[in-house]
N, C-alpha and C positions, 0 to 999 in steps of 0.2 A: 504493499499500501505506499504510494508517493500522493503527492499533493502538488497540483498546479495552478499556478491563478496567470493573472496578465491582464495589462490597460491596453486599447487600440482607442488613438487618439487623444494626446498628453498635452494639446495647448490647452493654456492658461493654468495648467496643472502646476504647483511648485512644488519641487525635487521629488520627482515621480519616481525614482530607483527607492527612495525614505517609503512609498504608499505600496510602493513594488513587493516590499521586507515587511509594511505590515500586514500585507494579505497571506507572505508564507509563515511571517509567526503567529497568525491564527492557525495553522495547518499545522505546527510542530507535532503535535500527536503522530500526525501519518509519515512525518519522516524524520525519522532522528538523526539521521548518518550522514545529512550535508544540506548544504541549501547556495542557492542563488540565485541571483537577480543580475539581466543586463535591457541595456537602455539601445534601442535606434534614435536618436534624437528624438523629433517631437511625435513620432507613428507610432512607437509599441514599446510597453515595458514588460518582461516575461519572469514570473518567481518561478523557482522548486525546491518541493522539500524531498527529500530523497530516503527510503528506504531500500539497503541495497539487497538485492534476492540476486539477478545475475549480474557476474561480471564485477566484483567489488572495488577495484581500483578506482582511483579518483578521475584518473582517464575517464571514465563512464559519466563521472557530476556533469547535473544542470543546471543552466539549460545547456545542450548540447550544440555546439557547431557543425556545421559539413566543413570535409575539407578544403572545399573552393570559399568560404563565407558567406554561400549566397543564404543559404537557411540557416536556422534555428529553431531548435523545438525543446520543449519541454513536455513530459511525457508521463502519467502513471499507468502501468499496467503490463502484461507478461504477451510473448507472441510465443505459441506452443511451439513454431513452424518456424521459429528465427534461424535454424541454423541449416533448413533446404533451402530458403526468400536467400540465403547468405550466398551458400553454391550456385546457384542462379544469378547472385547478382555480381559474383564474380568477389574471391573470398582476398586475395590483394587488393583490394580497393579498401578495406578498412581498417583500424587504426586500433581498434576494443575491439572485446567478444561478446560487447552489450544489444542486447536487443533492441536496445531505444536507434545505434544506428543502423539497422535495419531498417528499421522505421523511415528514419531520415531518407535510408537510400533508396528505398523502393519509391517512398513518394517525388523522390528526383528524379526519378527514371517513367516512369509512369502516373505521377498525378492522383487526383484521387480514388484512378481505376483500381488502383496498391491494395484498395481495403475489399477489395474483393478477393486481393491472395493471401489476406490475413486470419489466420486461427487466433483466438484468445479473447483475452477480455483490456479494454484500452481504451484511454481518453488521451485527446495530447491536442496542440496545438502547436504547429509550425508555422514560421514568420519566412517569408521567401521577400528578402531585402531587393533581391532587382526589381520583380514587380509592387512589390510595396502592400501585397496582400499577404493576410492572414487567414487559415484555413484550421477549422479547429472540427475535430470528427470523433464517436462515441463507436462504443460496439454496437455487437448487433444482437443484444437485449441487456442489454444498460446494466452489465457489471459494475464499470468504473462509473461514478457520479460523476455531473458537469453543470453546473449552473449560470446562466448567462443575465447578463442587465444592460438596456440599451438606452441610453439620454443623453441630453446634452451633447450630442454629437459626438458620444463615442461609446464603447463597450467595451463591458468588464467580461471576465469568466474568470473561474475557479471551481476548486473539487469540492466544496463544502459555503455553503450560504454566510457563515461566520464572517471568513473570509473577504467577502463580497461586503459585508455589513461594516467590515470592520477600515475601510475607504474613507466612509463618511460621504460618500458621493450617491450613494443608495437611501435612495427616502426609505423612513420606517416608517411605514406606510402598509397598515394589519389591511390583509385581501378577506371582505366578507364572506363572498363567497366562497374559498377556501376553506375559513372558518366553521363554515357550515359542513362541508364535506369530513374536516377532522372529527367535528361533532359527531356528527351521523357515524361517521365508518372509523374512526380511530386513525383517518391517514387523509390527504389532499394528491386527489388523482391530479397525476404530471398531466400537461407540465406546470401545471400551478402550483407557486409556493403558498406559503401564508406571507408572504413581504409582496404586496401588492407591485404589479411589471416586471418581479422576479422569475425568472421563471429555469424550469430544465432544460437543456435540449433534450430530444427525443432520441430513445435505443435507436439506434440504426440510422441516425441520422450524422448529414455533415454541415457544415457554415461556412461561407465565405467571406471576408470581412475586408473591402477595398476601397478606397476614395470617400467614405462615410456611407457606402450600399452594404448591405446585406442581403448574402444571398443563404437559401437553404435549401437542404433537398435530402430524404429520404433512400438511403442508397441501400436497406436492404428492411424485409418484413419477413414474416416469419408464412405468409400467405402465398404471397406469389414466390417465394423460396423454396415451399413444403414439395416434400420428395413424396410423390401419391404412388410410384409402384410397389408401396406395401398394400394397396387395396386388393390387388389384383392374387397377393402373395399365398398359399398355405398359413393356419394359425405358427404352425410348429418352424416356421421359416422363421415368422417375422421373430417371436422368442429367441428363435437364434441368433439373429441379424441385430435385436436390441442389443444384448448382453454384449455381440461381439463390441459394438460400438463404443456403446460404455465403459467395457475393459480400454477400447483403446482411446477413449475421452482421456481416464483417470490415468493411463500413461504418460498421458502428453505432458500433463499437469502436474508429475514428477521432477521437472528439468529444473534446476536450483541449485545456488551455489553455496547458500547456507541450508542449514539444516531444518526442518519443517514435520508437519504431522496432523493431527488428524481430532476432530472433536466429536465425539460420539454422541449423539442425543438421547440412547434407547431408541430410535425408530429402524425403519425400513430402511429408507437412503442411506441415512450417513452408516447404519451397519452393510450394507453391501457395499458404499464406494469403500472404506476401509479394507473389509474380507476383496476385492481385486485391489489396490494398492497394496496388499500381501501377497496377491498372485503372480504383479509383475514387479516387485520393487525386492531387490538382492537385500537390505538389512532388514531387520523387524521394524514396523511400523509403531512412529510412537501416538498415544493415544491420549488424550484428556475429557473428564468429564467432568458437571459442573451438578453439584448433589446440594441440598439442603434437608436442613435436619427436619422438618416437620412434614 
C-alpha cells in the first residue's frame, strides 16, 4: 500500500511543494519507507509515500522519472505480470527491478492502451512533460483508491480524502445526498463522497488533464469484457476452470521482495485462498487471525 497525491494547475498557489508535502504527510500511514515531492513549474506537483514491496532499493523511490526525463509517475499498486511485460519491452532499457518502471515504460510505448496489458491492482498518475498532460488511471475493479476534486482552474487527486482536505483548497461542504446514502446503507455509493464535489475516479476508468480540460473514459467494465464461453460448458468443466483460474490468480499475487502472509477470517474464501497459497508456495504460509473474548 502506497499513497499518491498531486495538483494540476499551480498558478496562484504559494509554495506548491510544501502543499504537496502536506498531502503526502496526510498519507504517511500508507507508506513509511520513503517519501517524495516533485514540481514542474506552474503546471503540476506530484507527491508519493512508499511502502516497499518490489525492488526495495532507493532507486525505485517516487516520483519516478523516465530515463529521457519526459515522463514522471507516482504509482500505488502491483503488477503481477510485470516481468513478462518487461521482457516484451526490452530488459536492457530498465535501470531498476521495480514494476513502477514497467508501468512507465509501457505507457511511453503504448499510451492508454497499456492498461489492457496490465494484470494487477493500481492507481497511478503520469505527467508528460512534453505534452504537459496528466494521465490518471485506476485498475479494473478499483482495488486501489483514487479521489479527485476540480475547481478554481485546477484539479487535485489523492489516494484518500484526508490528503485532499489537508490542502485547504477543497471546500469542506457536506454532500447531503451522500449523507442520506450513508444513513440508509452505511456506505456512500460511488462516485460520490461525503464531501460535496469531491468524487472517486471510478474503477476501470482513466482521466486526462491538459490545458484546463478534463477527459474521462471507461477502459474496462465487467459486462462488456465478460467471458461468456462458460455458458455452454458442462458443470464439471466449469468447476475445473474456476479452480485453475483461482489457483493461477493466487500464484500471481505471491510475487514480493518482502515477507507476506494472509488473514484467516474463518470463512470459505480466506480458507480457500490460504489453501491454494500453501499449494503453490515453496515455504509455509504465515497466517493471522483476529479474535475477541466475547
